[in-house]
N, C-alpha and C positions, 0 to 999 in steps of 0.2 A: 824800368818801370815808369809808367805814366799815370797821372791822376788828372782826369778831365772833369772839371767841376765848374759850377757857376750858378747863377740865379736866373738863367733863361730857361723857361719851361717849354722848350721846343725840342726838336730832335737834333739840334746842333751837336750836342755832346755825343750822342749815339753815332751820328753821321761821321764825326771826326774819329771816333774809336774804330768804326768800320773801315774808314780810309787807311788808318794806321795798320789795321789787321790785314787789309788787302796788300799793302806794301810788304808785310812780313811774309805772307803767302807767296807773293811774287819772287821774293828772295829765296824761296824754297824751304821755309820753316813752317812748323805746324802751329795752328791757332784753334782755340775753342772759344766760342762766344756763348754766353749765358747771361741771364739776369740774376741778381742776388736772390730774388724770390725763388727762382727755379733751382738755383744751387742749394739754397737752404733746405728746400723741400726734398730734393734728391738725397742729401746727406742725412736729414732727419728721418726719412722713411726707410733707411737701411735697417732691416729687421734683425740682423746679427752682425757680430764683429767682422766676419769674413766679407760680407757684403759691403760693410762700411769701408774697409780697406780697398776693395775693388772700386768703389765709387770715388774714393779719394784719389786713387791712382789715375782715374779718368781725368780729373781736374789738375793733377800734378804733372802728367805726361807732356802736354803740349809745350812748345817753346814759349808761346804767349797765350795767356788766359785773359779774355776780355770779360769783365763782370760789369754789366750795365745796370742802371737804375738803383744804385746804392742809395738808400735813404727813403725810398718809397715804402718799404716794408720794415716794420719793427721786428727784430729777431727775438725768438725765445732764447732763454738761457742756453739751452742745448744747441740751437742753431748758431748762436754767437760763438760758442766754444768750438764747434766744427769749422766755422769760418776762420777763426783764429788758427786752428790746427792746419788748415789748408794754406793760409798765408805763411805760416811758419815753415811749412814743408817746402814752399816755393822760394822762400827768402834767400837771396844771394845765389840762387840756382837758375831761376827762369823768371821771365817777365810777367807782370800783371798790368793790364790797363783797366782802370776803374772809371766809371762815370757816376757823378753824384750831383744832386741839387742841394745837398746838406753840407753845412760848414763842418769843419773838423771839430769845433766845440760842441756840436750836437751829436757826435758819434757815441758818446756815453749813453744818451737816451736811446739811440738806435740799437745799441747792443745790450742795453739794460745793465751796464757795468762800466763805470768810469775807469777802473784799473785795467780791465781787459781792453777797452777802447784805446787807452794810452799806449799799452803794449803793442796793439795791432797797428796803430798809426805810426809808432816808432819804427816798426819793420817796413811798413808800406812807404813811408816818406824818406827813409834813409838814403836811397839812391834815386829818388823820384824826380821827375820833371812834372811840375804842377802847372796845368794850363787852366786859368780861370776865364770863364766866358760869362760876360754880363751883357744884358740887353734884352730886346724884345724877342718874344717867341717867334721862331720861324713859322710855326703853324698859324699863329695869329696874323703874321705878316701876309702869308698866303691867303688867308681868309679875307683880308682887306683888299687884296688885289682885284682888279676888274675880272669878272667871270668870263669875259670874252677873250681873254688872252690865250695863247697857244696851249695845247694839251701838255700835261705833265708827263715826264718820263718816269720810269720806275727803276728802282735799284733792288736787286735780289739780295736778300740777307739770309743768314742761317735760320732765322726764325720766320721767314716769310718775305713780304715785300714792303719796302718803304716807298711812299709816294711823295712827291714834292721836290724831287731832284730835277733841276732844269739843265 
């Protein structure tokens, strides 16, 4: 399990998680990429228990689950409970890569429950490698560069395209 976090508001964390996911795919393992907002919405919108189990299986099945942008969206009580249920189901069975700009101390506010946040972080961090990234935003660095430089390449991602890769 990896936790990629820090205080840079660029796409460095996402880019690193995608690079790790690419290595996993190259090794022949399955990966699912989502944001926390998409995950929370998908689980919360399950209209009956059978659909909820089916959606949970979708996120439990891959060898590696990448959850991007943890901390940008405050979860409802129900969403936080579903997130905890998913992490618990994957705990010690398969890997999760999380990206966040939120410190661990702020997860209680994110989940709306300090006890749940502590239990969730206990499971997430038990076997984790935490990579802290601090520094200037990659996006802002690109913005400050001379506009006459060579064109940017693009990286295809599960959710579309990321630009800014040189």
